[in-house]
C-alpha positions as CSV (number, residue, x, y, z in Angstrom):
1,M,-5.7,-50.3,126.2
2,P,-7.4,-47.8,123.9
3,S,-10.8,-48.9,122.7
4,T,-11.5,-49.5,119.1
5,V,-14.2,-47.4,117.5
6,A,-16.6,-50.1,116.5
7,N,-20.2,-50.3,115.5
8,T,-22.4,-49.0,118.3
9,S,-26.2,-48.6,118.1
10,G,-27.8,-45.4,119.1
11,S,-28.7,-41.9,117.7
12,L,-27.3,-38.4,117.8
13,V,-30.0,-37.6,120.4
14,E,-28.5,-40.1,122.8
15,F,-25.0,-38.5,122.4
16,A,-26.3,-34.9,122.3
17,A,-23.5,-33.6,124.7
18,L,-20.7,-35.2,122.7
19,S,-22.0,-34.2,119.3
20,A,-22.7,-30.6,120.5
21,V,-19.0,-29.7,121.0
22,D,-16.9,-28.7,118.0
23,L,-14.3,-31.4,118.8
24,F,-16.7,-34.3,118.1
25,K,-19.2,-32.6,115.9
26,G,-20.2,-34.6,112.8
27,L,-18.6,-37.9,113.9
28,P,-20.5,-41.1,113.2
29,V,-22.9,-42.4,115.8
30,A,-20.7,-45.5,116.2
31,C,-17.7,-43.3,117.1
32,L,-19.7,-41.2,119.6
33,G,-21.0,-44.4,121.2
34,A,-17.5,-45.8,121.6
35,I,-16.4,-42.5,123.3
36,E,-19.3,-42.7,125.7
37,Q,-18.8,-46.3,126.6
38,G,-15.0,-45.7,127.1
39,S,-15.5,-42.6,129.2
40,E,-16.8,-41.9,132.7
41,L,-19.7,-39.6,133.6
42,R,-19.6,-38.2,137.1
43,D,-21.3,-35.4,139.2
44,F,-19.1,-33.1,141.1
45,R,-19.8,-30.6,143.9
46,K,-19.1,-26.9,143.7
47,G,-15.4,-26.1,144.3
48,H,-14.0,-29.4,143.0
49,T,-10.6,-29.0,141.5
50,F,-9.7,-31.3,138.5
51,F,-6.1,-30.3,138.1
52,R,-3.7,-27.5,138.9
53,S,-1.2,-25.6,136.8
54,G,2.0,-27.6,136.3
55,E,0.4,-30.9,137.0
56,S,0.7,-33.7,134.5
57,G,-2.3,-35.8,133.4
58,E,-3.8,-37.6,130.5
59,R,-7.5,-36.8,130.7
60,L,-9.9,-34.6,128.7
61,F,-13.0,-33.3,130.3
62,L,-16.4,-32.5,128.8
63,L,-18.7,-30.2,130.8
64,E,-22.2,-31.4,130.3
65,K,-24.0,-29.6,133.1
66,G,-22.9,-26.8,135.5
67,E,-20.0,-24.4,135.2
68,V,-16.2,-24.7,135.3
69,Q,-13.7,-21.9,135.8
70,T,-10.1,-22.2,134.4
71,F,-7.4,-20.0,136.0
72,R,-3.9,-19.4,137.0
73,I,-2.4,-18.3,140.4
74,F,0.4,-15.7,140.5
75,G,1.3,-15.3,144.2
76,A,-1.7,-13.8,145.8
77,R,-3.3,-13.0,142.5
78,K,-5.7,-15.1,140.6
79,L,-6.0,-14.8,136.8
80,I,-9.3,-16.1,135.4
81,I,-8.8,-17.6,131.9
82,A,-12.3,-18.8,131.1
83,E,-15.7,-19.4,132.6
84,L,-17.0,-22.4,130.8
85,K,-20.7,-23.3,130.3
86,P,-22.0,-26.6,128.8
87,P,-21.2,-28.1,126.5
88,A,-17.5,-27.3,126.7
89,I,-14.1,-29.1,126.6
90,F,-11.4,-28.4,129.1
91,G,-8.1,-30.0,130.1
92,E,-7.1,-30.3,126.4
93,M,-3.4,-29.8,127.3
94,G,-3.5,-33.2,129.0
95,C,-3.8,-34.7,125.5
96,V,-1.1,-33.0,123.6
97,G,2.7,-32.5,124.0
98,Q,4.0,-33.2,127.4
99,C,0.5,-33.8,128.9
100,M,1.0,-30.9,131.4
101,Y,-1.9,-28.6,132.4
102,H,-1.0,-25.0,132.0
103,C,-3.9,-23.7,134.2
104,S,-6.2,-25.0,137.0
105,A,-9.8,-26.0,136.6
106,R,-12.5,-26.0,139.2
107,T,-16.3,-26.2,139.3
108,T,-18.1,-23.0,140.4
109,E,-21.4,-24.8,140.7
110,P,-22.5,-28.5,140.9
111,S,-21.5,-30.0,137.6
112,R,-21.8,-33.1,135.5
113,I,-18.5,-34.0,133.7
114,R,-17.6,-36.6,131.3
115,I,-14.0,-37.8,131.7
116,I,-12.2,-39.2,128.7
117,D,-8.8,-40.8,129.1
118,R,-6.1,-39.9,126.5
119,A,-5.9,-43.5,125.3
120,E,-9.6,-43.5,124.5
121,L,-9.2,-40.2,122.7
122,E,-6.2,-41.4,120.7
123,A,-8.3,-44.3,119.3
124,V,-10.6,-41.6,117.8
125,L,-7.7,-39.5,116.6
126,Q,-6.2,-42.4,114.7
127,Q,-9.4,-43.1,112.8
128,Y,-10.6,-39.5,112.4
129,P,-7.7,-37.1,111.8
130,V,-10.1,-34.2,111.6
131,V,-10.4,-34.5,115.4
132,T,-6.7,-34.0,115.7
133,R,-6.9,-30.7,113.8
134,R,-9.8,-29.6,115.8
135,L,-7.9,-30.3,119.0
136,L,-5.0,-28.3,117.9
137,D,-7.3,-25.5,116.8
138,L,-8.8,-25.4,120.3
139,V,-5.4,-25.2,121.9
140,S,-4.3,-22.4,119.5
141,E,-7.6,-20.5,119.9
142,R,-7.4,-20.5,123.7
143,F,-3.8,-19.5,123.7
144,V,-4.5,-16.5,121.3
145,R,-7.5,-15.5,123.5
146,V,-5.2,-15.3,126.6
147,L,-2.7,-13.2,124.8
148,L,-5.5,-10.8,123.6
149,D,-6.9,-10.6,127.1
150,L,-3.4,-9.7,128.4
151,E,-3.0,-7.1,125.7
152,A,-6.4,-5.6,126.7
153,T,-5.3,-5.6,130.3
154,S,-2.2,-3.6,129.4
155,F,-3.8,-1.0,127.1
156,R,-7.4,-0.5,128.0
157,N,-8.5,1.8,130.8
158,L,-9.9,0.2,133.9
159,I,-13.1,2.2,134.3
160,P,-14.5,1.2,130.9
161,R,-13.8,-2.4,131.6
162,I,-15.5,-2.3,135.0
163,A,-18.5,-0.5,133.5
164,S,-18.8,-3.3,130.8
165,L,-18.6,-6.0,133.5
166,L,-21.2,-4.4,135.6
167,L,-23.6,-4.0,132.7
168,D,-23.0,-7.6,131.7
169,R,-23.7,-8.9,135.3
170,A,-26.5,-6.6,136.2
171,Q,-30.1,-7.8,136.9
172,E,-32.7,-5.2,137.4
173,E,-30.0,-2.5,137.8
174,C,-28.3,-4.4,140.5
175,V,-25.1,-6.6,140.6
176,E,-25.2,-9.1,143.5
177,D,-22.4,-11.2,145.1
178,L,-19.5,-9.6,143.2
179,T,-16.7,-8.4,145.5
180,H,-13.9,-6.0,144.7
181,R,-11.5,-9.0,144.7
182,E,-13.7,-11.0,142.3
183,I,-13.8,-8.1,139.9
184,A,-10.1,-7.8,140.1
185,E,-9.7,-11.4,139.2
186,H,-12.0,-11.1,136.2
187,L,-10.2,-8.0,134.9
188,R,-6.6,-9.2,135.8
189,V,-5.8,-6.2,137.9
190,Y,-5.1,-5.4,141.6
191,R,-8.0,-5.2,144.0
192,E,-6.8,-1.7,145.1
193,S,-7.2,-0.5,141.5
194,V,-10.7,-1.8,141.3
195,T,-11.7,-0.1,144.6
196,A,-10.3,3.2,143.3
197,A,-12.2,2.9,140.0
198,L,-15.5,2.0,141.7
199,G,-15.0,5.0,144.0
200,E,-14.8,7.2,140.9
201,L,-18.0,5.8,139.5
202,R,-19.7,6.1,142.9
203,K,-18.5,9.8,143.4
204,A,-20.0,10.6,139.9
205,G,-23.3,9.3,141.1
206,I,-23.4,6.4,138.5
207,I,-23.4,3.5,141.0
208,A,-23.9,2.9,144.7
209,V,-21.6,0.4,146.4
210,D,-22.7,-1.8,149.3
211,R,-21.1,-5.0,150.6
212,K,-21.2,-7.6,147.7
213,R,-23.9,-5.5,146.0
214,I,-23.6,-2.7,143.4
215,R,-26.6,-0.7,142.3
216,I,-26.6,1.1,139.0
217,L,-28.1,4.6,139.5
218,N,-27.5,5.9,136.0
219,R,-27.4,3.2,133.3
220,L,-27.0,5.8,130.5
221,R,-23.8,7.2,132.0
222,L,-22.5,3.7,132.8
223,E,-23.0,2.8,129.2
224,R,-21.2,5.9,128.2
225,A,-18.3,5.0,130.5
226,T,-17.7,1.8,128.5
227,R,-16.7,3.9,125.5
228,E,-14.6,6.6,127.3
């Protein structure tokens, strides 16, 4: 049975994770308290899978600590949709339409997750229609983002995209623990294409490639490569 959003003592500080996400931002303390009481907060190890593409479910997830990756699998290829950091909502497709998840979700480091059943969420939606609009906005925004990413995959050259990724991940001119396959998954291309593009940057003296380690030898030229 869905819970009723009743008077609940507390403050916004107590419900910081809930009030920090756009979906629940600005809701009364009583409402946030009811959501917290009607949900479950759990810790998950790295590599835990919450759901897979095509599965049905009626749960919404709130990432309070850690990191979660959403993705789709196409044969032997993995398409990363988002890498979420707290606070963030995922699994929203389990609360709309046919309640079917259109991607998979997995922790990429130990994480603390709040699990909200659809029935609990519907009690909020009935009393606060603005949350319904926000939920639909979230679904729409993420759908558009995937389309734009696919468009970028089709029309942007690979070397500028790899250069941007390396600059974003670099710490002290070095990118650690990033394999060719992982780069391919991030950029939604074949691993062989990544290997060839990295080879071009290496031959130009811009980077040096070791096993799971890429050193930036010429940052200025790598930055220039992002615009070429």
